[in-house]
C-alpha positions as CSV (number, residue, x, y, z in Angstrom):
1,M,40.3,29.6,-35.0
2,K,38.8,26.2,-34.0
3,Y,41.5,25.9,-31.3
4,H,40.4,29.3,-29.8
5,L,36.7,28.3,-29.9
6,L,37.4,25.0,-28.1
7,L,39.5,26.9,-25.5
8,F,36.8,29.4,-25.0
9,L,34.1,26.7,-24.6
10,S,36.1,24.7,-22.2
11,L,36.6,27.9,-20.1
12,L,32.9,28.5,-20.1
13,T,32.2,24.9,-18.9
14,F,34.8,25.2,-16.2
15,G,33.3,28.5,-15.1
16,A,29.9,26.9,-14.8
17,N,31.1,24.2,-12.5
18,A,33.3,26.6,-10.4
19,Q,30.4,29.0,-9.6
20,L,28.3,26.9,-7.2
21,D,27.0,28.9,-4.2
22,V,27.3,26.3,-1.4
23,E,26.0,27.0,2.1
24,L,26.4,24.8,5.2
25,T,23.6,25.1,7.7
26,S,25.6,24.3,10.8
27,H,29.2,24.1,9.6
28,T,29.7,20.6,11.1
29,D,32.5,18.2,10.2
30,K,30.0,16.1,8.2
31,E,28.7,19.1,6.3
32,K,32.3,20.1,5.5
33,L,33.1,16.6,4.2
34,K,30.0,16.7,2.0
35,Q,31.1,20.1,0.6
36,L,34.5,18.6,-0.2
37,Q,32.7,15.7,-2.0
38,L,30.6,18.2,-4.0
39,E,33.7,20.1,-5.0
40,R,35.5,16.9,-5.9
41,V,32.7,15.6,-8.1
42,T,32.0,18.9,-9.9
43,Q,35.7,19.1,-10.7
44,Q,35.9,15.5,-11.9
45,Y,32.8,15.6,-14.2
46,D,31.5,18.3,-16.5
47,L,28.0,18.8,-15.0
48,A,27.2,22.1,-16.7
49,K,24.6,20.5,-19.0
50,W,22.7,19.2,-16.0
51,T,23.1,22.1,-13.6
52,F,19.9,24.2,-13.3
53,T,20.6,25.9,-10.0
54,D,23.9,27.1,-8.6
55,K,22.6,27.4,-5.0
56,V,23.2,24.3,-2.9
57,L,22.5,23.9,0.8
58,I,24.2,21.1,2.8
59,D,22.1,20.2,5.8
60,E,23.1,17.5,8.3
61,S,19.6,17.6,9.9
62,A,17.9,17.0,6.5
63,T,16.4,13.5,6.4
64,R,16.3,13.3,2.6
65,P,17.6,15.5,-0.3
66,Y,15.2,17.8,-2.1
67,S,15.2,20.4,-4.9
68,H,12.8,23.1,-3.8
69,P,12.9,25.8,-2.7
70,T,16.7,25.4,-2.5
71,L,18.6,22.3,-3.7
72,T,19.4,20.6,-0.4
73,I,21.6,17.6,0.1
74,T,22.2,15.4,3.1
75,V,25.5,14.4,4.6
76,S,25.1,10.7,3.9
77,R,27.9,8.6,2.2
78,P,30.6,11.3,1.9
79,S,33.0,8.7,0.3
80,D,30.6,7.2,-2.2
81,D,31.0,9.6,-5.1
82,G,28.9,7.5,-7.5
83,S,25.9,7.5,-5.2
84,F,26.3,11.2,-4.5
85,L,26.6,12.0,-8.2
86,S,23.4,10.1,-8.9
87,Q,21.6,11.9,-6.0
88,Y,22.9,15.4,-6.9
89,L,21.9,15.1,-10.6
90,H,18.5,13.7,-9.6
91,E,17.9,16.8,-7.5
92,Q,19.3,19.2,-10.1
93,I,17.0,17.8,-12.8
94,H,13.8,18.2,-10.7
């Protein structure tokens, strides 16, 4: 019984990470790289506990990330996952 409960909970957690609604404003190469980074980080870490919105906008023209009205992230540092994770969680928690 405990095994089934753990399996069920892990599937729920995976589902929470897998259901992000990501939109790219211009579909540029930089925005696509940032989307890949977002997918990589959300697969690597269980962020369900800190995910308050599933709608994410990636905007190359944005000068800074912000959380309202839509969580919007910039394309900066697509290879620095630690920095991105910090920025993403900061905006999620707003």
